[in-house]
N, C-alpha and C positions, 0 to 999 in steps of 0.2 A: 769863767763865761757858762753862759746856759745852755741848755739844746735847744734849736730851735725845731719849729714844723717843717721848717724844708729840709734842714737836715736829717728829720726825722723819716718824713718821707721817703728821701733819696734813698734811705737805706733799707728802707722797708720793700720799696714799690719802683728801684734802679732808676727813677726820674724825678724832674720836677712835679708836683699834683697841683692840682686845681680844683678846688670846688665850685660845684655847680648847685646854686642856692636855688631850693625848690619849695613853691606852698601847696601842701595838699590838702588844704581846706580844711583846716582845723580848727578847734577854738582851744576854748581854756576855761577849767574848774572854776578861773578866778575871775570869768568875765561870763558865764553862763548863769551864774546865780548858784553853782551847786555849793563854792565856798566863796566867791563875791560876785560884785556885778562891776565895779570897776579898774578890777585888774592891778597890777604892780604898780605903783604910783609914779613910777619912770616910764611905763609902758607906751608907744606910739598905738596911732587904730592899726597897724599892720602887726604887731604883736611879735616885734623885734625881726620882723622878714621885710623890711623894709625896700631890701634890695633882691628881694627875692623873684623869681619870675612869676607870672600869674598864668593861670589858663586851666582848662578842666583835664586835657591831657598832660599824663607825668612825661611820657616821651617825647611831646609837642616843647614842653616847658626846659626839658632836658637837651634838646637841638636848638632852642634859642640861647640859652645860656652857652653852650658851647661855642655857639658861631660868634658869642659876643668876647669871647678871648681869645679863640683860636687862630684869628688875624692877628695878634701881638705874641703869640711863641712858636717856636722852634720846634720844640716836644713838648709832650709831657702827657699826663695819661690824668683822670679825672675821677672825683667823688662826688656822688649823686648825695646833697646835702638838704634836709630835710629842717628850715629853719625858720619858718614863721610860725608862730604860736606854739602853743603842744602837741608836738608832733609822736605822741603816743596814746593820744587822748581821741580814740575812736573805738566801733566795736574792731573784735579781734579779724571780721572779717575784710572790713577796709582795709586795716593795717596792712593784712598779708598781699591785698591784693596792690596797696600801693607800691609797699617795699620790694614785690619780686617783679613790680613794672621797671623799677628805680634802677635796679641791678639788671635788668636784663641786656641791655648795650654791650656790647663787645670793649668800649672804651672805658667803661664807668670800672673801675678796680675796689671801692670799697663804698659803703654806704656811712652815710654821718645824719644822729637824728637828734636833733635840740628836743627837751623836755625837761618836765618837773619831776624830780623823786616821787611825789606821790600819784606819778601816772603810769608805774610799774608794775601791774599785777603780775604774778606768775605764770597767765597765759602769754603775757606780753616778753616776759622776760624769758620762757622758752620760744617764743617765734625770734627772735634774734636770736638765740644759740642756736636755732636751724638755719636761718641765713648766715653767721658766721662761720656758718662750716663752706658755705658758696663763695663768701665775699665777706674780706673782714667787717666789721660793723663795729660802729664807734657811738656810746651813748653821751651825749655832752645835756650836763645837767646846773641849773640857774642855780645856785647856791649864794650868790651873791655875800654872805657875808653868815658867820656863825655867832655875833653879838643878836639874844633875840630880842631884844629892845629895837633893835636896828630894823631887824626884821618885820614887829609887827608894825613899825613907822611905814618901811615901803610897801605894805599889806605884802608880803610874800605867801602865808597861806597857809606854812608848815613848820614844826619845830624842827629841829636840828635833825632828831633820832630818826626822822624820816628820811633825811639825807644818809645820815651814816648806814643805816639798814640798805637801800637801794644799793648804792656803793656796793655793801658786802654781798648783796644779792648779784649783781653784774659780775662782777668779779670770779665769784663760783663759777658763774655760766661759764667765763674765760670773753669777756665783754669788755673792749678797753674804753674807760671813761674819763672824760674830759670836764673840770669845773672850771662854771666861771665864778669870778670873782671881782666885784665892784670897789674900783679906789674912790675915795671923798664922799663916802654916804654922809649925811647931816650928823654931826655932834660925835662922829668916830675919829678915832686917834690914826696915827701913823702904827702904834700898838695892838690895834684891834683890827688891821686890817693885816700884819703879820699874824694876828692868833688866826685867823680865819684863813690863811694861807697854809698853817701848819696842821691846823684841823683837817684840810683835804689833803694835806700829806698822807696825814694818821690813817685816815677813813680808808685809803687804797688810792686814790686820785693816779690814773697814768699822766696826765698834763693838767695844764690850767691856762684857761683865758683871764689874762688880767682887762678890764674896762675900766677904763675913765665914768665917771659919774657926769654926765652932760645930761641937759635941759632941751625937751623939745617944745614946740609948740602943741596945744591942747590936751598938754595931760596935768596931772593934779601938781606933780612935781615942778611943774611952770606957775602953777599960783605960789605955792612955799616961797620960790625963787624971788617971785616979784614982790611980795609981801614981808621981801627982807627974812625970812627965817635960818637963810642957810648961804653962803657964799658957797662958789664954784672955786678948785684948785687952781693955783698956777702952776704954769706948765714946770717948773720949777721944782714946787711941790709934788706935783703927783710924779717929776723922774725921781724924785728922792725917796717917796712912799714905794715906787715900783721897786727901786735897786733893793731896797732893803727886803721885799717879800719875795723876789726874786734868788737873794741871799741864804735863804733860807731853804733853798728847793734840794732834795739829792740831786745828783747829776742825771738819773736816768726820770727824771720828770719832763716831759714836755711843755716848754711852753708854746703855746700855738698861738696869741695875741701878746701883745705888749701894751696895747690900747684900742678902747673900739669908740668910732664915730658913728652919728647919727646922719641922715639925708640932713645937706645943705640947708636947703628949702623949709626945713623946720627946726634948724637950731635955732634956739635959746642963750644958751652959756654952757660952757667957756667959748668964747666966738673964737681963742686960738687954734680951738682943735679943728676949724673948717679947714684949715692949711694941712693935712694931712701928711705931704710930703717933706712938708717943714718938722713937724712932731715927732715922724718917725727919725729922720737924722739927726734930730736932735737927743733924742731919746738912746736911739743907736752910739751916740758918740758918749754919753752921759755913762749909758753902763760900763762900756772898757774903760773908763776910765777909774784908776785906783782911788 
């Protein structure tokens, strides 16, 4: 079996941990014209922050997010999670203000930040290192694939070497790294995805988030899908590839997610992914089988 995020956080913090998703008002160099203007081909208008809180005040966002889950739990701790868009893509002054606001509440035990590896200048890494002394910091990097042809197709906007360098510098600064990998990209085989997983491990990632390629409304990927240029994975095929990827992970690499899902209101395909409980039950059972 593999080490789950739930197990990892219980070992690290002595309790169950919940992430409070925040929106820091960021954009992305792949949207503002610096690299491109359309974003990654699969990305929604919310920049992967479909479930993040909204508002100008970070403390208010934290309180709102905490209120959403605290009625459902008996105990637990919280991580402030900047999830929407590229959450290191701003002036160092803005980043410092937002991050310190996010870690200030006593109920926040750590800081997690989703970003691109090409948006981690030395000044940003130095700031993260400073905060990491106060409360643990984790950086989530959207690698998705190390197949360069696939990376160009999804308009990722950077070469693999940029990711490898970012992980090296983050790890040297003592910062935890979690890497996002997408299963089911058009024209990719299971071997491609296994290689991406191994490349992330060899780079030094501490954890992995595995995502199903799903098609959302009003994305360029929707047009590709509706024109018949690719098919989405079946649940069975997804489970098979996922199991092979997890099998190559060292025991100390944490699996933070075994699938990803978009907002149901925007989901085009695959429709089976809308039933999250069913999907997780199926995957967990499949992964336990010999």
